C-alpha positions as CSV (number, residue, x, y, z in Angstrom):
1,X,284.8,16.0,-13.2
2,X,284.9,18.4,-16.6
3,X,287.0,21.2,-15.5
4,X,284.4,24.0,-15.9
5,X,281.7,22.0,-13.0
6,X,284.8,23.0,-10.8
7,X,283.4,27.1,-11.3
8,X,280.5,28.1,-10.1
9,X,280.4,31.7,-12.3
10,X,276.7,33.0,-11.5
11,X,275.2,33.0,-7.7
12,X,273.1,35.4,-6.0
13,X,273.1,36.4,-1.9
14,X,270.8,38.3,0.1
15,X,272.1,41.1,-2.1
16,X,269.7,40.1,-4.3
17,X,266.2,40.3,-3.3
18,X,265.1,36.7,-4.1
19,X,268.2,34.7,-3.1
20,X,268.4,33.4,0.5
21,X,271.6,32.9,1.5
22,X,274.4,35.3,2.8
23,X,277.8,35.8,1.2
24,X,279.7,34.0,4.1
25,X,277.4,30.9,3.6
26,X,277.6,31.0,-0.6
27,X,281.7,31.0,0.2
28,X,281.4,27.9,2.7
29,X,279.1,26.0,0.6
30,X,281.6,26.6,-2.7
31,X,284.7,25.5,-0.5
32,X,282.7,22.0,0.5
33,X,281.1,21.5,-3.6
34,X,285.2,21.5,-4.5
35,X,284.3,25.3,-6.7
36,X,287.4,26.7,-7.2
37,X,286.0,29.9,-9.0
38,X,283.2,31.4,-7.9
39,X,281.2,34.9,-8.9
40,X,278.9,36.4,-6.4
41,X,276.8,38.0,-8.6
42,X,273.7,40.7,-7.7
43,X,270.3,42.0,-9.4
44,X,270.5,45.8,-10.3
45,X,268.8,48.4,-12.0
46,X,269.5,51.7,-13.1
47,X,269.0,53.1,-10.0
48,X,270.6,50.8,-7.2
49,X,272.8,52.6,-5.1
50,X,273.9,49.6,-2.7
51,X,276.9,48.4,-5.4
52,X,279.9,50.2,-3.0
53,X,278.4,47.8,0.0
54,X,277.9,44.7,-2.0
55,X,281.6,44.9,-3.2
56,X,283.1,46.1,0.4
57,X,281.5,42.8,2.1
58,X,283.3,40.6,-0.7
59,X,286.5,42.1,-0.1
60,X,285.4,41.4,3.6
61,X,284.6,37.8,3.2
62,X,286.8,35.2,4.8
63,X,288.1,33.0,1.5
64,X,289.2,29.4,2.0
65,X,292.6,28.6,0.2
66,X,292.0,27.3,-3.1
67,X,288.9,29.3,-4.0
68,X,288.6,33.2,-6.1
69,X,285.8,35.0,-5.3
70,X,284.9,37.5,-8.0
71,X,282.3,40.0,-8.0
72,X,279.3,40.7,-10.6
73,X,276.0,42.6,-11.2
74,X,273.1,40.8,-13.2
75,X,271.9,43.4,-15.6
76,X,268.7,42.8,-17.8
77,X,269.2,44.0,-21.5
78,X,266.6,46.3,-22.9
79,X,266.6,47.2,-26.2
80,X,268.4,45.8,-29.7
81,X,271.3,48.4,-29.2
82,X,272.4,46.4,-26.5
83,X,271.3,48.8,-23.8
84,X,271.5,47.3,-20.0
85,X,269.3,48.3,-17.0
86,X,272.2,49.3,-14.5
87,X,274.0,52.0,-12.8
88,X,277.3,52.2,-15.0
89,X,278.8,54.9,-13.1
90,X,278.6,52.5,-9.9
91,X,279.9,48.9,-11.6
92,X,282.3,50.3,-14.3
93,X,286.0,50.8,-14.4
94,X,288.3,51.2,-11.2
95,X,286.7,50.0,-8.2
96,X,283.9,48.5,-10.2
97,X,282.6,44.8,-10.4
98,X,284.8,42.4,-12.0
99,X,282.0,41.3,-14.8
100,X,278.2,42.5,-15.7
101,X,276.3,39.4,-16.2
102,X,274.0,40.3,-19.4
103,X,270.2,39.0,-18.8
104,X,267.8,38.4,-21.2
105,X,265.1,38.4,-18.9
106,X,262.5,40.0,-21.4
107,X,262.4,40.3,-25.1
108,X,265.1,43.2,-26.0
109,X,262.8,45.1,-28.9
110,X,263.1,48.4,-30.4
111,X,261.0,50.4,-28.2
112,X,262.6,48.6,-25.5
113,X,261.7,45.7,-22.8
114,X,259.0,43.4,-23.8
115,X,257.6,40.7,-21.6
116,X,257.0,37.4,-22.7
117,X,253.4,37.5,-22.5
118,X,253.5,40.8,-24.7
119,X,255.5,39.0,-26.9
120,X,253.5,36.4,-27.7
121,X,250.4,39.1,-27.9
122,X,252.2,40.6,-30.8
123,X,253.3,37.0,-32.6
124,X,249.7,36.2,-32.7
125,X,249.0,39.3,-34.5
126,X,251.9,39.0,-36.7
127,X,255.2,39.3,-35.1
128,X,257.7,36.4,-36.7
129,X,260.0,34.2,-34.2
130,X,262.7,35.3,-36.6
131,X,262.5,39.0,-35.7
132,X,262.2,38.0,-32.2
133,X,265.6,35.8,-32.4
134,X,267.3,38.8,-34.4
135,X,266.2,41.2,-31.6
136,X,267.8,39.0,-28.7
137,X,271.0,38.1,-30.5
138,X,271.8,41.6,-32.0
139,X,270.8,42.9,-28.5
140,X,273.4,40.5,-27.0
141,X,276.1,41.1,-29.3
142,X,275.5,45.3,-28.6
143,X,275.9,44.7,-24.9
144,X,279.1,42.8,-25.7
145,X,280.5,45.6,-28.1
146,X,279.5,47.9,-24.9
147,X,281.5,46.1,-22.5
148,X,284.5,44.7,-23.8
149,X,286.5,42.0,-21.4
150,X,283.8,43.1,-18.9
151,X,280.7,40.9,-19.8
152,X,279.6,37.8,-18.9
153,X,276.3,36.4,-20.8
154,X,273.8,35.0,-18.1
155,X,271.7,32.2,-19.5
156,X,272.0,33.2,-23.3
157,X,268.8,32.6,-25.1
158,X,266.6,31.8,-21.7
159,X,263.9,34.3,-23.1
160,X,263.1,32.5,-26.3
161,X,261.3,29.2,-24.8
162,X,259.2,31.7,-22.8
163,X,257.7,33.2,-25.4
164,X,257.5,30.1,-27.6
165,X,260.6,30.1,-29.7
166,X,262.8,27.1,-29.6
167,X,266.6,28.2,-29.5
168,X,267.0,25.7,-32.5
169,X,265.5,28.9,-34.6
170,X,268.6,30.6,-34.5
171,X,270.2,30.6,-38.2
172,X,273.6,29.3,-37.8
173,X,275.0,32.7,-39.7
174,X,273.5,34.5,-36.6
175,X,275.0,32.2,-34.0
176,X,278.6,32.4,-35.6
177,X,278.4,35.9,-35.3
178,X,277.3,36.0,-31.7
179,X,279.7,33.4,-31.1
180,X,282.9,35.6,-32.7
181,X,281.4,38.7,-30.8
182,X,282.0,36.9,-27.5
183,X,285.5,35.5,-28.6
184,X,286.6,39.0,-29.8
185,X,285.4,41.2,-27.1
186,X,286.6,38.8,-24.2
187,X,282.9,37.9,-23.5
188,X,282.1,34.2,-21.1
189,X,279.5,32.3,-22.0
190,X,277.7,31.0,-19.0
191,X,275.9,27.9,-19.3
192,X,273.2,28.3,-16.8
193,X,271.6,25.2,-14.7
194,X,268.7,26.9,-13.7
195,X,267.9,27.0,-16.9
196,X,269.4,24.9,-18.7
197,X,270.6,26.9,-21.8
198,X,272.2,27.6,-23.8
199,X,271.7,24.1,-25.8
200,X,274.6,22.4,-26.8
201,X,275.0,23.8,-30.6
202,X,275.9,27.2,-29.0
203,X,278.2,25.8,-26.6
204,X,279.9,24.5,-29.5
205,X,279.4,27.5,-31.8
206,X,281.2,29.4,-28.8
207,X,283.8,27.2,-28.5
208,X,284.4,26.9,-32.0
209,X,284.9,31.0,-32.0
210,X,287.3,30.8,-29.4
211,X,285.3,32.1,-26.4
212,X,285.6,31.2,-23.1
213,X,282.6,29.4,-21.6
214,X,282.1,28.6,-18.1
215,X,279.3,26.7,-15.8
216,X,276.5,28.3,-13.2
217,X,274.1,27.6,-11.1
218,X,272.4,31.0,-10.9
219,X,272.1,29.8,-7.2
220,X,269.4,31.4,-4.8
221,X,270.3,29.8,-2.0
222,X,273.8,28.2,-0.7
223,X,272.6,24.6,-1.1
224,X,272.7,24.5,-4.7
225,X,275.9,26.2,-5.5
226,X,278.3,24.0,-7.6
227,X,275.5,21.4,-7.7
228,X,275.5,20.5,-11.6
229,X,273.2,17.8,-13.5
230,X,271.8,19.9,-16.9
231,X,275.0,21.9,-17.2
232,X,276.8,18.6,-16.8
233,X,274.6,16.8,-19.4
234,X,274.9,20.1,-22.0
235,X,278.6,20.1,-22.0
236,X,278.8,16.3,-22.4
237,X,276.4,16.4,-25.7
238,X,278.4,20.1,-26.8
239,X,281.6,17.3,-26.7
240,X,280.0,14.8,-29.2
């Protein structure tokens, strides 16, 4: 098995509203699947208050030998500057989470986050795919710069197909900039099973720049932890 597939760097527990398994169930499933590195990752907003409770619950886990458990919060990109919907006072600094998992759940525009529908309406009215791609990449770069050594990219570029833009539309030079920023800021680049992204081209760019690439299932139920199909194919193709 590939080394990357021994890790699962983005898994949700019942601390996230849309997940169904407890932290204990996730840890047990990770151990059974042969996972060696696990990041328990929960959705947050700027007004989330339970992060200390989450950290305490992770610290109290009985972790089997051979498994390392880390913490993270998944936060939405808000605009092209890389601002994030996250309670920074609770997650950054001593006693905070190990990483902020940066997510493009909506399109980060100069005006704030746009839903896929609003973005498609704007594109129908003349907004170009190049502009959307630029916003997404620049926002991601901005977020990485805000969190040197503390960021992980959740399902990079997953928002693009939701608005009808192919990841291949990212210009080579812009993709290289994104990859170099990931390497220079110590940002982890996640290959995500749930959304089957980023594509092999982006994985190759990240590797070529020296960024660390990790695997994640984005599991919301324990049975999915450490189970890879799309990620394995993407990593294999990136090697060719």
